[in-house]
C-alpha positions, -999 to +999 in steps of 0.1 A: -127+283-907-132+255-883-149+224-897-182+218-879-201+185-874-237+181-884-261+180-855-287+158-873-323+165-863-315+189-835-340+217-834-338+250-815-367+271-807-357+307-812-374+340-807-366+375-820-377+406-801-389+436-820-366+460-801-336+445-785-347+429-752-359+460-734-395+466-724-418+483-748-417+520-748-432+535-717-427+505-696-392+510-683-392+518-646-356+526-639-350+553-613-334+577-638-359+571-666-388+595-673-414+569-662-451+572-661-459+551-630-492+533-626-510+556-601-538+536-586-549+559-558-581+575-570-578+603-545-547+616-564-551+640-593-530+618-617-548+585-613-541+567-645-549+530-642-572+529-673-546+548-694-517+526-684-538+494-689-547+507-724-511+515-732-501+481-721-527+464-742-518+485-773-481+474-768-491+438-764-512+438-795-484+455-815-460+427-805-487+400-809-490+411-845-455+400-853-456+369-830-471+336-841-496+322-816-512+343-789-483+342-764-461+372-762-430+374-741-419+408-729-384+410-716-383+436-689-347+445-687-315+458-703-279+462-693-274+481-660-311+481-651-328+474-618-307+497-597-338+501-576-356+468-583-385+477-560-396+504-584-397+479-613-415+452-594-441+475-578-450+488-612-450+454-629-472+440-600-497+468-605-497+464-643-503+426-640-530+431-615-550+458-634-544+443-669-558+410-656-588+428-640-595+444-674-596+409-690-586+416-726-552+399-721-537+378-694-504+391-679-481+371-657-445+367-646-429+339-665-397+323-676-383+314-710-391+277-704-428+284-695-431+306-726-416+278-748-440+253-732-470+276-739-459+280-775-454+242-779-487+234-763-504+255-790-496+226-814-488+250-842-464+241-870-433+263-870-412+272-900-379+254-899-348+272-910-315+255-918-290+267-893-256+275-906-232+280-878-208+307-887-193+338-873-226+355-877-244+331-853-244+346-819-253+319-794-252+324-757-234+291-750-204+277-732-197+251-758-162+250-772-178+248-807-190+283-806-159+298-790-136+284-816-152+303-845 
């Protein structure tokens, strides 16, 4: 095995997702999926804003229960998704709008850096784990160090 240098006091903020990095069940909006869209036209029989908002909040609470601090990041993708991105974004726009009107949680489009900033702003102490770089460490990185393992 390659000998590795010590990185001193370098710390990495890491996050684990409960189920891969796909959206929670019921919130995948790919064209070929059996989706339940947010139907916000009250004149249509299957108007379901209240139900979809409740489903969203139940999913948020489920993930919040395994996430320190009240910031939850949902990743809304998977491999080979967004064949018809307009469907995804229309549904996500509606969810964000109606969830925020409901007021129990605040939903927004974000980035990993904004999420990390929000977590760090909470001034909470985080458990530190000694990182042992090995063949079991799967980092998305271009560093030669990780490619040589």
